[in-house]
Residue, then its C-alpha position, 0 to 999 in steps of 0.5 A: x251957706x247963708x241962713x236962707x239957704x239953711x232955711x230952704x234946705x231944713x223946709x226940704x227935708x222936713x217936707x220930705x220927711x213927712x212924705x216919707x212917713x206917709x209913703x211908708x205907712x203901709x210897709x211892713x215893720x222890716x222896712x217902716x219909717x223906723x228903718x229910715x230914721x236908723x238909716x238917716x242916723x247911721x248915714x249922718x255918723x258915717x258922713x261925720x266920720x268920713x274924710x272927703x267932700x260929700x253934699x251932707x244934704x244929698x246924704x240925708x235926702x238919699x237916705x230918706x227916700x232910699x226905699x221910696x219905689x222899692x220893687x218889693x212894695x212898689x204901688x201900681x202906676x209908680x215908676x220907680x225910675x222918676x218917682x224920687x225925682x218927681x217928688x223933690x221937683x214938686x216940693x221946690x228942690x233943684x232939677x239937679x239935686x233931684x237927679x242926683x238924689x234919684x241916681x243915688x237912690x237907684x243905686x243903693x240896691x243890693x241886688x243891683x250891685x250883684x247884677x252889675x257891680x262895676x255900674x255901682x263903683x262908677x256911680x260911687x266916683x261921680x256920686x261919693x254920697x251913695x256910698x255913705x248911704x248903701x253902707x247905712x242901709x246895709x248896716x241897718x240889715x245886720x247885727x241884732x236889728x238886722x236879725x229882727x228885720x229878717x223874721x219881721x219880713x218873713x212873717x209878714x210878705x212870705x210863707x217861708x218857715x223860720x229855718x227857711x229864714x236862716x238861709x237869708x243870713x247865709x245867703x246875704x247878710x254875712x256878706x254884707x261886711x265885705x260889700x261896705x265901701x267906707x272904712x267906718x262902715x266896714x268897722x261898724x259891720x264887723x261888730x254887728x256880723x259878730x253878733x249875727x254869727x253868735x246868734x247862728x251859733x245859739x241857733x244852731x244849738x237849739x235846732x240840734x234838739x230837732x234831729 
């Protein structure tokens, strides 16, 4: 990559970062910009420890933008299927890059994979960066930070009790380790899952006094 190309790429990432900071300012603490920073950091780590060819710019941009257009927070008039693409083009990105990042962002979803796992596998074959970003996003959903995010989301967005929130661990979070796409993702997920299992054991011990 030439120095000019590096400058252009750096400017695009900087512009996207500022956009995402502003866009997610009204999200609750479970999906705020700190979540994005952690996902970007995890994605870079996975990318660096994973064999094979991937585009680091695509990894970083997709990690930055993966929650833009999230249906839980979608604003009136926004189209999640084109929002990322239109943003990137408006910031000077090449059309193919914008299309690729949009496709990856739409493929990150857990619920989308549950509905159509074959589609996700096919997307990863075409866009291996998806495996990196998807693992990074799911890693931030588990472990000690994941525990904090569960209760933050529950308090901010629902009227469920803390006990109801515990069901989310069993319904989804404890399953994520088995859905990791990369070896390094699975290694990190094993440690984080053990932390959640220990927490749930403590929860059961303390909640037992209610019965």
